[in-house]
Structures are given as C-alpha cells and as structure tokens.
RODO-2510 file (C-alpha; in nm, 4 decimals, decimal comma):
residues 286
     n   res          X          Y          Z
     1     m     3,0103     3,3700    14,4572
     2     d     3,0086     3,4501    14,0857
     3     i     2,6505     3,5685    14,1246
     4     i     2,7707     3,8998    14,2630
     5     f     2,9092     4,0052    13,9246
     6     s     2,5586     4,0823    13,8061
     7     a     2,6000     4,3948    14,0231
     8     s     2,2442     4,3689    14,1469
     9     i     2,1372     4,4455    14,5016
    10     i     1,9864     4,1038    14,5741
    11     a     2,2846     3,9256    14,4146
    12     s     2,5259     4,1215    14,6326
    13     f     2,3172     4,0486    14,9412
    14     l     2,3149     3,6738    14,8710
    15     a     2,6856     3,6746    14,7860
    16     g     2,7597     3,8384    15,1203
    17     m     2,5730     3,5584    15,2964
    18     v     2,7765     3,2985    15,1080
    19     a     3,1012     3,4899    15,1736
    20     l     3,0463     3,4496    15,5461
    21     f     3,1380     3,0824    15,5045
    22     a     3,4668     3,1555    15,3284
    23     p     3,7643     3,0222    15,5328
    24     c     3,9027     3,3660    15,6155
    25     c     3,5563     3,4946    15,7095
    26     i     3,3878     3,2428    15,9356
    27     t     3,7138     3,1467    16,1099
    28     v     3,7416     3,4959    16,2574
    29     l     3,4111     3,6783    16,2268
    30     l     3,1706     3,4322    16,3870
    31     p     3,3760     3,3308    16,6965
    32     a     3,4728     3,6935    16,7644
    33     y     3,1099     3,7994    16,7502
    34     l     2,9821     3,5112    16,9632
    35     a     3,2379     3,5704    17,2366
    36     s     3,1534     3,9417    17,2495
    37     a     2,7779     3,8810    17,2410
    38     f     2,7921     3,6182    17,5143
    39     q     2,9705     3,8617    17,7440
    40     e     2,7325     4,1457    17,6669
    41     k     2,4099     3,9674    17,7724
    42     k     2,2012     4,2813    17,7120
    43     n     2,1716     4,5127    17,4107
    44     i     2,2914     4,2386    17,1771
    45     m     2,1348     4,4127    16,8775
    46     k     2,3224     4,7339    16,9608
    47     m     2,6531     4,5469    16,9814
    48     t     2,5721     4,3744    16,6518
    49     f     2,5405     4,7153    16,4864
    50     i     2,8732     4,8239    16,6362
    51     f     3,0289     4,5030    16,5036
    52     f     2,8684     4,5713    16,1628
    53     i     3,0101     4,9257    16,1585
    54     g     3,3567     4,7932    16,2389
    55     i     3,3401     4,5536    15,9431
    56     s     3,1993     4,8268    15,7172
    57     v     3,4866     5,0634    15,7994
    58     v     3,7157     4,8213    15,6160
    59     l     3,5009     4,6552    15,3498
    60     i     3,3043     4,9543    15,2213
    61     p     3,6148     5,1585    15,1227
    62     i     3,7566     4,8464    14,9547
    63     g     3,4299     4,7906    14,7727
    64     l     3,4207     5,1525    14,6566
    65     g     3,7570     5,1242    14,4902
    66     a     4,0239     5,1414    14,7603
    67     a     4,2121     4,8550    14,5954
    68     g     4,5348     4,9596    14,7647
    69     l     4,3775     4,8899    15,1027
    70     a     4,2833     4,5378    14,9968
    71     q     4,6364     4,4855    14,8610
    72     i     4,7849     4,5896    15,1961
    73     f     4,5710     4,3348    15,3805
    74     r     4,6675     4,0627    15,1297
    75     s     5,0369     4,1515    15,1456
    76     f     5,0413     4,1463    15,5256
    77     h     4,7924     3,8646    15,5737
    78     r     5,0295     3,6688    15,7983
    79     e     5,1105     3,9714    16,0140
    80     m     4,7432     4,0552    16,0381
    81     y     4,6685     3,7068    16,1706
    82     i     4,9485     3,7429    16,4259
    83     f     4,7977     4,0729    16,5381
    84     g     4,4468     3,9247    16,5472
    85     g     4,5573     3,6164    16,7371
    86     s     4,7420     3,8296    16,9901
    87     l     4,4363     4,0536    17,0262
    88     m     4,2155     3,7512    17,0929
    89     i     4,4510     3,6212    17,3611
    90     i     4,4619     3,9649    17,5282
    91     l     4,0814     3,9736    17,5295
    92     a     4,0808     3,6220    17,6753
    93     i     4,3102     3,7312    17,9583
    94     m     4,0837     4,0309    18,0227
    95     a     3,7785     3,8048    18,0274
    96     f     3,9409     3,5587    18,2694
    97     s     4,0464     3,8439    18,4962
    98     g     3,6978     3,9998    18,4916
    99     k     3,8033     4,3254    18,3267
   100     g     3,5082     4,5438    18,2441
   101     l     3,2893     4,3621    18,4917
   102     a     3,1792     4,5621    18,7915
   103     m     3,1801     4,3675    19,1156
   104     i     2,9776     4,4242    19,4311
   105     p     3,0600     4,2333    19,7500
   106     m     2,7601     4,0639    19,9052
   107     s     2,8342     3,8686    20,2211
   108     k     3,1192     3,6400    20,1214
   109     r     3,0232     3,6245    19,7588
   110     i     3,0950     3,8546    19,4706
   111     m     2,8129     3,9123    19,2256
   112     p     2,8493     4,0597    18,8764
   113     k     2,6676     4,3762    18,7928
   114     g     2,6160     4,5422    18,4572
   115     d     2,7353     4,4528    18,1096
   116     m     3,0834     4,3250    18,0488
   117     t     3,1567     4,4098    17,6881
   118     h     3,2861     4,7530    17,5948
   119     p     3,1646     4,8937    17,2597
   120     k     3,5227     4,9870    17,1671
   121     s     3,6393     4,6256    17,1909
   122     v     3,3421     4,5076    16,9835
   123     f     3,4169     4,7755    16,7222
   124     l     3,7846     4,6751    16,7149
   125     l     3,6882     4,3117    16,6648
   126     g     3,4605     4,4227    16,3823
   127     v     3,7447     4,6143    16,2173
   128     f     3,9766     4,3155    16,2485
   129     s     3,7053     4,0823    16,1152
   130     g     3,6590     4,3158    15,8187
   131     a     4,0333     4,3129    15,7516
   132     a     4,0508     3,9345    15,7865
   133     t     3,7547     3,8893    15,5502
   134     s     3,9055     4,1217    15,2893
   135     c     4,0101     3,8073    15,1027
   136     c     3,6497     3,8104    14,9784
   137     a     3,6835     4,1741    14,8674
   138     p     3,7904     4,1023    14,5064
   139     v     3,4503     3,9431    14,4491
   140     l     3,2825     4,2494    14,5947
   141     a     3,5046     4,4836    14,3936
   142     g     3,3968     4,3102    14,0719
   143     a     3,0333     4,3938    14,1352
   144     v     3,1067     4,7506    14,2381
   145     t     3,3253     4,8051    13,9315
   146     l     3,0309     4,7205    13,7081
   147     a     2,8080     4,9521    13,9092
   148     v     3,0597     5,2372    13,8911
   149     m     3,1035     5,1895    13,5174
   150     s     2,7352     5,2583    13,4807
   151     g     2,8100     5,6071    13,6138
   152     v     2,5821     5,5727    13,9159
   153     f     2,7869     5,6058    14,2340
   154     w     2,4901     5,5650    14,4680
   155     k     2,4214     5,2231    14,3179
   156     a     2,7799     5,1197    14,3882
   157     l     2,7341     5,2293    14,7486
   158     i     2,4089     5,0326    14,7787
   159     v     2,5718     4,7229    14,6281
   160     v     2,8525     4,7414    14,8846
   161     f     2,6048     4,7940    15,1686
   162     a     2,3951     4,4971    15,0534
   163     y     2,7054     4,2781    15,0453
   164     v     2,8240     4,3701    15,3963
   165     f     2,4706     4,3467    15,5371
   166     g     2,4309     4,0063    15,3732
   167     m     2,7550     3,8915    15,5364
   168     t     2,6287     3,9959    15,8799
   169     i     2,2569     3,9152    15,8442
   170     p     2,2957     3,5827    16,0333
   171     l     2,4321     3,7833    16,3286
   172     f     2,1383     4,0241    16,3196
   173     i     1,8925     3,7341    16,3031
   174     m     2,0572     3,5681    16,6034
   175     a     2,0424     3,8982    16,7933
   176     y     1,6760     3,9430    16,6995
   177     f     1,5699     3,6027    16,8352
   178     y     1,7968     3,6490    17,1360
   179     d     1,5892     3,9551    17,2290
   180     k     1,2563     3,8132    17,1158
   181     f     1,2781     3,5078    17,3390
   182     q     1,4592     3,6968    17,6160
   183     i     1,7419     3,4470    17,6194
   184     e     1,9363     3,6861    17,8422
   185     n     1,7159     3,5644    18,1283
   186     s     1,7989     3,1982    18,0722
   187     r     2,0106     3,0162    18,3289
   188     l     2,2817     2,9526    18,0691
   189     i     2,3301     3,3222    17,9878
   190     r     2,2854     3,4471    18,3449
   191     g     2,5392     3,1905    18,4509
   192     k     2,6874     3,1904    18,7968
   193     l     2,9945     3,2990    18,9838
   194     l     3,2631     3,0370    19,0322
   195     e     3,5079     3,0380    19,3181
   196     l     3,8472     2,8977    19,2255
   197     k     4,1298     2,8317    19,4682
   198     f     4,4957     2,8583    19,3732
   199     g     4,7053     2,7614    19,6725
   200     g     4,5792     2,9831    19,9505
   201     a     4,4333     3,2487    19,7169
   202     k     4,0753     3,2663    19,5932
   203     k     3,9789     3,3711    19,2434
   204     y     3,6253     3,4577    19,1350
   205     i     3,5198     3,4270    18,7722
   206     h     3,1765     3,4399    18,6165
   207     t     3,0807     3,1566    18,3806
   208     t     3,0040     3,4006    18,0976
   209     n     3,3535     3,5460    18,1304
   210     l     3,4940     3,1940    18,1400
   211     f     3,3036     3,0921    17,8250
   212     a     3,4013     3,4081    17,6349
   213     g     3,7640     3,3694    17,7441
   214     i     3,7744     3,0100    17,6192
   215     i     3,6424     3,1181    17,2777
   216     f     3,8857     3,4094    17,2539
   217     i     4,1901     3,2061    17,3518
   218     s     4,0916     2,9157    17,1231
   219     v     4,0516     3,1455    16,8221
   220     g     4,3701     3,3292    16,9168
   221     i     4,5730     3,0082    16,9240
   222     i     4,4246     2,8950    16,5918
   223     l     4,5044     3,2291    16,4259
   224     l     4,8611     3,2300    16,5578
   225     y     4,9102     2,8696    16,4445
   226     m     4,7775     2,9510    16,0963
   227     a     5,0079     3,2545    16,0772
   228     i     5,3189     3,0671    16,1948
   229     s     5,2485     2,7711    15,9649
   230     g     5,1990     3,0103    15,6728
   231     n     4,8562     2,8672    15,5966
   232     t     4,6217     3,1573    15,6670
   233     y     4,3775     3,0490    15,3963
   234     w     4,3359     2,6946    15,5250
   235     a     3,9894     2,5426    15,5426
   236     p     3,8718     2,1873    15,6151
   237     s     3,7222     1,9991    15,3216
   238     f     3,3747     1,9950    15,4763
   239     q     3,3757     2,3760    15,4951
   240     v     3,4760     2,3992    15,1299
   241     g     3,1943     2,1586    15,0461
   242     i     2,9425     2,3675    15,2385
   243     g     3,0629     2,6792    15,0591
   244     n     3,0198     2,5129    14,7195
   245     l     2,6693     2,3973    14,8092
   246     l     2,5734     2,7434    14,9308
   247     n     2,7174     2,8980    14,6160
   248     k     2,5101     2,6658    14,3990
   249     f     2,1980     2,7173    14,6095
   250     s     2,2335     3,0963    14,6068
   251     g     2,2725     3,0937    14,2288
   252     e     1,9495     2,8983    14,1876
   253     l     1,7754     3,1177    14,4432
   254     l     1,8883     3,4326    14,2616
   255     n     1,7282     3,3112    13,9391
   256     k     1,3966     3,2748    14,1196
   257     l     1,4200     3,6032    14,3108
   258     s     1,5130     3,8038    14,0025
   259     v     1,1497     3,8150    13,8986
   260     l     1,1032     4,1036    14,1412
   261     p     1,2331     4,4466    14,0326
   262     e     1,5651     4,5729    14,1656
   263     y     1,4183     4,8704    14,3504
   264     l     1,1838     4,6431    14,5452
   265     w     1,4727     4,4324    14,6743
   266     g     1,6500     4,7523    14,7703
   267     l     1,3482     4,8657    14,9709
   268     l     1,3145     4,5266    15,1401
   269     i     1,6822     4,5068    15,2380
   270     f     1,6943     4,8650    15,3671
   271     g     1,3597     4,8146    15,5401
   272     l     1,4973     4,5104    15,7220
   273     f     1,8104     4,7031    15,8210
   274     f     1,6123     4,9942    15,9665
   275     y     1,3801     4,7513    16,1419
   276     f     1,6820     4,6104    16,3242
   277     i     1,7840     4,9665    16,4128
   278     y     1,4357     5,0235    16,5561
   279     k     1,4582     4,7043    16,7639
   280     a     1,8035     4,8024    16,8916
   281     r     1,6869     5,1487    16,9998
   282     k     1,3755     5,0062    17,1622
   283     k     1,5865     4,7596    17,3602
   284     v     1,8313     5,0289    17,4761
   285     e     1,5487     5,2593    17,5887
   286     k     1,3990     4,9952    17,8174
***
C-alpha cells in the first residue's frame, strides 16, 4: 500500500481497495456487512451508505490528523476485539430470536413481514469495523500528512474520502448488482420459515435470520479467540499472498491511470459516489 504516499486521489482510492484485504479489515468488515445486508433484504444500498458512514466516523478523523484516536485503538486492540466479538454474539442471539422481525400469524404459520435490520445496528457495526480497520490508518495518515503539508486542507479531506470509499467500493458494487438483478426476489434471499421443536415447545426462525446469526456468531467466536490468544493481527498465508499480489497490481495500475489529470479522477470518484446515492434514494422511494 505504499502507493498511497503519493497523496493523489486515485492512489488513495486504490490503496483503500487493497486495504480491505488487510487481516484486521476483511476479518471484521466483510462478514459484518454481509450478515447485516442478508437480513435487510431491501434497501441494501441505503444500508451500505449507513455502514460507510459508520466507518467514516472513525477513519476520517484519524486520516485528518487525530493520531491520538488511532493510538487508542492500537493500545486497546485486544479489548476492542473482545467488545466486537461480544457484540457479534449479541447480534447473533437477536437474529436467532427474531428480534427486529415483525411477525403476523397466518393460520398455524408465522410469516415474516418487513425488514429485519435496524439502521442503528448497521451504523454500530460500521463504527466497529472502522475501529478494527484502524490498523491501516498509518498508511492513510501518511498520504494525508503530505496533503496537509501542501497547505490545502480540502485536498486532505478528499484524499481521506477517496481512501474510505475505495475500501468500501466492493460493498457498493455488490449492493448495486443486488438491486439491479432484484436478487431480493430470489428464493435464497426470500428464504422460508422453519419450525423447530425443542421438547414440547415450538420455535419459529426464518432462514435469513438463521444465516445472519450463523455469520455473526462465527465472526464473534473468531474475534474472541483472536483476542484471548493475543493474536489480533493474525492472517493466513494465502491472505497475505493475495494482499501482496493486489499491492503489486495496484501499483502497476496506478502507473497506467496516472496519465489522466488528478481533477478528472476526483470528478469520476465523486460522480460514482453520488450515483450510488441516487440509486439508494430511488430504491427507497419505490
């Protein structure tokens, strides 16, 4: 991720994409987002923006010079993973119990109605993901420092935005195609209601809740294990290899993309961001 030290908009954007695959980023950010999105079913783009805002609340201040905030997260990395793992397990219990899911009795069956994910929980997961991914913040801070030294604060802000947007662009792309192909209407996403029997009692759980709960509890256990073992920066060798390949590829790609002027990349990145906003609003208004 050395490419970000050029302090250019496109370099920061590409570095954010590569940073997503850092051990402390993808381990938390991607599963948390997928579990939330799978529960939501509708308005995925809207929830992606809420998730993005949650991450930005942490990373943008760090990128703009709040080094003390990054130091706090590094100093209490183990405690943060304990908190995050506990949060994931709580969300798993809520998912298994059907919290946030309105139920309407129909004959002898119970059918789900409405969306299941609350924006506050998605925002909180975004904040935690931003805190967990703050291990990538020193790279971001290097780029912003160069931008600030130039005496142009707005450029520093744009560099930070490009980095965070680059980190979350895969999520926005997934949300875009989710809406485009109306995946919410697929049998997998619609799911079905399961009737479970425990002794003489019956328990109803929707498959989407079950799937989200499994993801939450799996990530929660992994985070707690990493915290207890004192290895919160662990990553399998294949993930490290992928990160190195992406770093090399992004460096080569940057050399080719640098032929376009900086302001043009800024317009393209902001244009893409506002296009996603337009798609989110259009979806909500339907």
